[in-house]
C-alpha positions as CSV (number, residue, x, y, z in Angstrom):
1,M,12.3,-0.3,-19.9
2,T,9.7,-2.6,-18.4
3,T,6.1,-1.6,-19.1
4,W,3.5,-2.3,-16.5
5,R,-0.3,-2.8,-17.0
6,W,-3.4,-3.3,-14.9
7,I,-4.4,-4.4,-12.2
8,F,-1.9,-2.1,-10.6
9,L,-1.7,-0.8,-14.1
10,G,1.6,-2.6,-14.2
11,G,1.9,-6.3,-14.6
12,C,1.6,-8.1,-11.3
13,A,-1.8,-8.9,-9.8
14,V,-2.0,-7.7,-6.3
15,V,-4.6,-8.2,-3.5
16,L,-4.5,-5.6,-0.8
17,T,-5.7,-7.0,2.4
18,G,-5.9,-4.0,4.7
19,W,-4.2,-0.9,6.2
20,P,-2.3,-0.7,9.4
21,V,-4.3,0.6,12.4
22,S,-1.6,3.1,13.1
23,A,-2.5,4.9,9.9
24,V,-6.3,4.6,9.5
25,Q,-9.0,2.1,10.3
26,A,-8.1,-1.5,9.3
27,D,-10.3,-1.5,6.2
28,E,-10.2,2.2,5.4
29,P,-8.0,3.5,2.5
30,V,-5.7,6.4,3.2
31,T,-7.1,9.7,2.0
32,L,-6.2,13.4,2.2
33,E,-8.7,13.8,5.0
34,N,-7.7,10.9,7.2
35,A,-4.0,10.6,6.5
36,K,-1.8,11.0,9.6
37,V,1.8,12.2,9.4
38,P,4.0,9.1,9.8
39,A,6.3,8.9,12.9
40,A,9.7,10.3,12.3
41,N,12.3,8.2,10.4
42,K,14.4,6.7,13.1
43,T,17.5,4.5,12.9
44,D,16.2,2.3,15.8
45,E,12.7,1.7,14.6
46,P,12.1,-2.1,15.0
47,L,12.0,-4.4,12.0
48,A,8.6,-5.7,11.0
49,K,7.9,-9.2,12.0
50,E,7.1,-10.1,8.4
51,F,7.1,-8.3,5.1
52,S,3.9,-6.5,4.1
53,L,3.3,-4.7,0.8
54,D,0.2,-3.3,2.4
55,K,2.1,-1.5,5.1
56,A,4.6,-0.3,2.6
57,V,2.0,1.4,0.4
58,A,0.1,2.7,3.4
59,F,3.3,4.4,4.6
60,L,3.8,5.9,1.1
61,D,0.2,7.0,1.0
62,S,0.4,8.7,4.4
63,A,3.7,10.4,3.8
64,S,2.8,11.7,0.4
65,L,-0.7,12.9,1.3
66,T,0.3,14.7,4.5
67,W,3.3,16.3,2.7
68,Q,0.9,17.6,0.0
69,R,-1.7,18.7,2.6
70,D,0.5,20.2,5.2
71,R,3.5,21.5,3.2
72,K,1.7,22.2,-0.1
73,C,4.5,21.4,-2.4
74,F,6.1,18.5,-4.3
75,T,9.6,17.2,-3.4
76,C,11.8,14.6,-5.0
77,H,12.0,12.4,-1.9
78,T,8.3,12.1,-1.2
79,N,5.5,12.9,-3.6
80,Y,7.5,12.8,-6.8
81,A,8.8,9.4,-5.8
82,F,5.3,8.4,-4.9
83,L,4.2,8.9,-8.5
84,Y,6.8,6.5,-9.7
85,S,6.1,3.8,-7.2
86,R,2.4,3.8,-6.3
87,P,0.9,2.7,-9.6
88,M,3.1,-0.3,-9.6
89,V,0.9,-1.6,-6.9
90,D,-2.5,-0.1,-7.5
91,A,-3.2,3.1,-9.5
92,S,-6.9,3.1,-8.5
93,A,-6.1,3.9,-4.9
94,A,-7.6,7.1,-3.6
95,A,-4.2,8.4,-2.5
96,H,-2.6,7.9,-5.9
97,Q,-5.5,9.6,-7.7
98,T,-5.3,12.6,-5.2
99,V,-1.5,13.1,-5.7
100,R,-1.8,12.7,-9.5
101,K,-4.6,15.3,-9.5
102,A,-2.4,17.7,-7.5
103,A,0.4,17.2,-10.0
104,E,-1.8,18.0,-12.9
105,E,-3.2,21.1,-11.2
106,L,0.3,22.3,-10.6
107,V,1.1,22.1,-14.3
108,E,-2.2,23.3,-15.7
109,K,-3.1,26.0,-13.2
110,T,-0.2,27.1,-11.0
111,W,2.3,27.2,-13.8
112,V,0.0,29.2,-15.9
113,E,-0.9,31.7,-13.2
114,K,2.4,31.9,-11.3
115,G,5.0,29.9,-13.2
116,P,7.1,27.1,-11.7
117,R,9.0,27.8,-8.5
118,W,12.3,26.6,-10.1
119,D,13.4,25.1,-13.4
120,A,14.1,22.0,-11.4
121,E,10.4,21.7,-10.6
122,V,9.7,21.4,-14.4
123,V,12.1,18.6,-14.9
124,A,11.1,16.7,-11.7
125,M,7.4,17.0,-12.6
126,A,8.0,16.0,-16.2
127,A,9.9,12.8,-15.1
128,A,7.3,11.9,-12.5
129,L,4.3,12.3,-14.8
130,A,6.0,10.5,-17.7
131,S,6.8,7.5,-15.4
132,N,3.3,7.6,-14.0
133,D,1.8,7.5,-17.5
134,A,4.0,4.6,-18.5
135,A,2.9,2.7,-15.4
136,T,-0.8,3.4,-15.8
137,T,-2.4,3.9,-19.2
138,G,0.8,3.5,-21.3
139,K,-0.3,6.7,-23.2
140,L,1.2,10.1,-23.0
141,S,-1.4,12.4,-21.3
142,P,-1.9,16.0,-22.4
143,V,-0.6,17.3,-19.1
144,T,2.5,15.2,-19.2
145,K,3.3,16.5,-22.7
146,I,2.9,20.1,-21.5
147,A,5.4,19.4,-18.7
148,L,7.9,17.6,-21.1
149,D,7.7,20.3,-23.7
150,K,8.2,23.0,-21.0
151,M,11.3,21.1,-19.8
152,W,13.1,21.9,-23.0
153,T,12.2,25.6,-22.7
154,V,14.2,25.9,-19.5
155,Q,17.1,23.8,-20.8
156,Q,20.4,25.8,-20.6
157,A,22.5,26.7,-23.5
158,D,25.1,24.0,-22.5
159,G,22.3,21.4,-22.6
160,G,21.9,21.1,-18.9
161,W,19.5,22.6,-16.3
162,K,19.8,25.0,-13.5
163,W,19.3,22.8,-10.5
164,I,18.5,23.3,-6.8
165,K,21.8,22.9,-4.9
166,C,20.8,22.7,-1.2
167,G,23.5,20.2,-0.3
168,W,20.9,17.4,0.0
169,P,22.3,14.5,-2.1
170,P,21.7,12.6,-4.2
171,M,18.8,14.8,-5.5
172,E,19.5,18.4,-4.6
173,S,23.2,18.9,-4.6
174,D,24.5,19.3,-8.2
175,D,23.3,20.3,-11.7
176,H,24.2,16.9,-13.2
177,Y,21.2,15.3,-11.3
178,G,18.9,17.5,-13.3
179,A,20.4,16.3,-16.6
180,C,20.1,12.7,-15.5
181,L,16.5,13.2,-14.4
182,A,15.7,14.8,-17.8
183,A,17.2,11.8,-19.5
184,V,14.9,9.5,-17.5
185,A,11.9,11.7,-18.2
186,V,12.3,11.6,-22.0
187,A,13.3,8.0,-22.0
188,V,10.3,6.6,-20.1
189,A,7.7,8.9,-21.7
190,P,5.1,6.8,-23.6
191,E,4.1,6.8,-27.2
192,N,7.7,7.5,-28.5
193,Y,7.7,11.1,-27.2
194,R,11.4,11.2,-27.7
195,Q,10.9,11.1,-31.5
196,T,9.1,14.4,-31.5
197,D,11.0,17.3,-33.1
198,V,11.3,19.3,-29.8
199,A,12.5,16.2,-27.9
200,K,15.1,15.3,-30.5
201,A,16.5,18.8,-30.4
202,G,16.6,18.8,-26.6
203,I,18.1,15.3,-26.4
204,A,20.9,16.3,-28.8
205,K,21.8,19.2,-26.5
206,L,21.5,17.0,-23.5
207,K,23.9,14.4,-24.9
208,E,26.4,17.2,-25.6
209,Y,26.2,18.2,-22.0
210,L,26.7,14.7,-20.8
211,A,29.7,14.2,-23.1
212,K,31.4,17.3,-21.6
213,N,30.2,16.7,-18.1
214,P,30.7,13.1,-17.0
215,A,28.5,11.8,-14.1
216,P,30.1,12.8,-10.8
217,T,28.8,9.8,-9.0
218,L,27.8,6.2,-9.7
219,H,24.3,7.1,-8.6
220,H,24.0,9.5,-11.5
221,T,25.6,7.0,-13.9
222,A,23.0,4.5,-12.7
223,M,20.2,7.0,-13.6
224,L,21.7,7.2,-17.1
225,L,21.8,3.4,-17.3
226,W,18.1,3.4,-16.4
227,A,17.4,6.0,-19.1
228,S,19.5,4.1,-21.6
229,S,17.5,0.9,-21.1
230,T,14.7,2.2,-23.3
231,G,16.9,2.3,-26.4
232,E,17.8,6.0,-26.1
233,A,21.6,5.7,-25.7
234,F,22.8,8.1,-23.0
235,L,25.6,5.6,-22.3
236,T,27.6,3.6,-24.7
237,P,27.3,-0.2,-24.5
238,E,30.7,-0.3,-22.9
239,Q,29.7,2.3,-20.3
240,S,26.4,0.5,-19.6
241,K,28.3,-2.8,-19.0
242,A,30.8,-1.1,-16.7
243,A,28.0,0.5,-14.8
244,V,26.1,-2.8,-14.3
245,D,29.4,-4.5,-13.2
246,K,30.2,-1.8,-10.8
247,L,26.7,-1.8,-9.2
248,I,26.7,-5.5,-8.8
249,S,30.2,-5.4,-7.3
250,L,28.9,-3.2,-4.5
251,Q,26.4,-5.7,-3.2
252,Q,27.0,-6.2,0.5
253,P,27.4,-9.6,2.2
254,D,23.9,-9.3,3.6
255,G,22.5,-9.0,0.1
256,G,21.7,-5.3,0.2
257,W,23.3,-2.1,-1.0
258,K,24.1,1.1,0.8
259,L,23.4,4.5,-0.7
260,P,26.8,6.0,0.3
261,S,28.6,3.6,-1.9
262,L,27.0,5.2,-4.9
263,G,28.8,8.5,-4.4
264,D,31.4,10.3,-2.3
265,W,29.2,12.6,-0.4
266,K,30.3,14.2,2.9
267,R,28.1,14.7,5.9
268,D,27.9,18.3,7.4
269,N,29.4,17.3,10.7
270,G,32.2,15.3,9.2
271,D,30.9,11.9,10.5
272,A,31.5,8.9,8.3
273,Q,28.5,7.8,6.2
274,S,26.6,4.7,7.3
275,S,28.1,1.3,6.4
276,D,24.7,-0.5,6.6
277,S,22.7,-1.6,3.7
278,D,19.6,0.6,3.3
279,G,16.3,0.9,1.5
280,Y,17.3,3.5,-1.0
281,G,20.6,1.9,-2.0
282,T,19.0,-1.6,-2.3
283,G,15.7,-0.6,-3.9
284,F,17.3,1.9,-6.4
285,T,20.1,-0.5,-7.4
286,V,17.8,-3.6,-7.8
287,Y,15.3,-1.5,-9.8
288,V,17.9,0.0,-12.1
289,L,19.6,-3.4,-12.7
290,R,16.3,-4.9,-13.6
291,Q,15.6,-2.1,-16.1
292,A,19.1,-2.7,-17.5
293,G,18.1,-6.2,-18.4
294,I,19.2,-8.3,-15.5
295,P,16.7,-11.1,-15.2
296,A,14.2,-11.0,-12.3
297,D,15.3,-14.4,-11.1
298,D,19.0,-13.5,-11.1
299,A,20.4,-14.7,-7.8
300,R,21.9,-11.3,-7.0
301,L,18.7,-9.4,-7.5
302,Q,16.8,-12.0,-5.5
303,R,19.2,-11.6,-2.6
304,G,18.5,-7.9,-2.8
305,V,14.7,-8.6,-2.7
306,E,15.2,-10.9,0.2
307,W,17.1,-8.1,2.0
308,L,14.3,-5.8,1.4
309,K,11.7,-8.2,2.7
310,K,13.7,-8.9,5.9
311,N,14.5,-5.3,6.6
312,Q,11.2,-3.5,6.3
313,R,10.4,-1.5,9.5
314,E,7.3,-1.8,11.6
315,S,5.8,1.3,10.0
316,G,6.1,-0.2,6.5
317,R,9.0,2.0,5.5
318,W,12.6,1.1,4.8
319,F,15.1,3.3,6.6
320,T,17.9,5.2,4.9
321,H,20.4,7.5,6.6
322,S,20.5,11.1,5.4
323,L,23.7,11.8,3.5
324,K,23.8,15.3,4.8
325,K,23.0,15.3,8.6
326,P,21.3,13.1,11.2
327,S,17.9,14.7,11.1
328,N,14.6,13.8,9.4
329,H,16.1,11.3,7.1
330,F,13.4,12.1,4.5
331,I,15.5,10.1,2.0
332,S,13.8,7.1,3.6
333,H,10.6,8.1,1.8
334,A,12.3,7.8,-1.6
335,G,14.0,4.7,-0.3
336,T,10.6,3.1,0.4
337,A,9.3,4.0,-3.0
338,Y,12.3,2.4,-4.7
339,A,12.0,-0.7,-2.4
340,V,8.5,-1.2,-3.6
341,M,9.5,-0.6,-7.2
342,A,12.3,-3.1,-6.9
343,I,10.1,-5.8,-5.4
344,Q,7.4,-5.3,-8.1
345,A,9.9,-5.2,-10.9
346,C,11.3,-8.5,-9.8
347,N,7.8,-10.0,-9.7
348,A,8.1,-11.0,-6.1
349,K,5.0,-12.6,-4.6
350,Q,3.2,-9.8,-2.8
351,T,1.4,-12.1,-0.4
352,A,4.5,-14.0,0.6
353,A,5.6,-13.4,4.2
354,V,9.2,-13.6,5.3
355,T,9.3,-14.2,9.0
356,K,12.3,-13.0,11.0
357,P,14.4,-15.6,12.8
C-alpha cells in the first residue's frame, strides 16, 4: 500500500490556485457555511475545457459538506469517499477538517449516546478513518482505533457483517461488500493495527468467510486485491495475478474503464448498463492497480489517467451512471473521489492542463 505524506499529507506537492466561482468566491475555500449543493449529476454535462485538480476538490468539498450539513449523515458514495480522497490533495483544507471532525464526533459521541445506525456504519467509518489516518499523520488515531475495535464486535459468527442491501451497487447491495471493506479497513490501518490480538482474531474469521463465500463480482475481488497489497493476504498470489490481468483486460479502447464491467448488476427498469468509460470505473481500477504494484508510469495506467484528464466535467466532477436507475447518479461523487485518488497515486502533474481538441 502506498503511504502518503505532507504537503497533502501524502507525497505529491500541490499548489491550489483557486476555487470555481460557481461554488464560492474565486479565492475563498469551501466551508460548511458557504458550501452550495452542486448541480445534479447529469449525463450531458459538458466536458471541462481543461483538466483542473482545483475544480475536482472544490466539487468534492461542496458535495461532502452540503451532504453533511443538509442530510446529517455519512454515506459511502459521498463523505466516506471524501475521507479517502481529500487528504491526498490537501488535508489542511477547511472542508477536510470539518468532515473529519464530524466523523470523530459520530464515533465518540453519537455512538456512545445512541449507538450506530447499522453495523455497516461501523465498518464504513472504520475503513474511512483508517485510510484517512494513513494519508495524513501515518499514525493510528485513538478514535480510529475505537472504530476498528468496534468493527470486530459486530462481526457475525460466520466472519462476515450484516450489510445494508438497498439494491444500490456496488456499495449497498450485498453482504460481501461489507467483508471486503472490513479487509480494506484493517489492511490500511497504520501502525500495524492488524497485528493486535483483536484484529488477528477478527481477520482469521474474515478469511474463513471469504474462503466460503467467493467474491460475487470483480469489483469486490479488486477490493480484496487492494487490501492484499499491504501484505495481509486476502487473496493468494495466483488470485491476485488473475485479478490484475482481468482488470487490465477490461480497459476500453479510449483508455478508460466502465463500472458495469466490474459486475453483473441489473438496472431496475431492465435497461442495459452504460457502455461508456466512467469516472468510478476508471479511477477505482487505476487506483487499485497502482496499489497492487503496477508502476505509476505503466502505459496502461497512464492511458487511464489521460482519460480522466480529458473527461472531467465543467463542474469538476467525473460522471458515472447509476447502476440501479437513471436518477441522482450519486455514484459520480465516489467516482470523482477515486479519479482524484488515481491521478494522485500515479503522480500526475497537478498543474498540467490537457486541452480538448
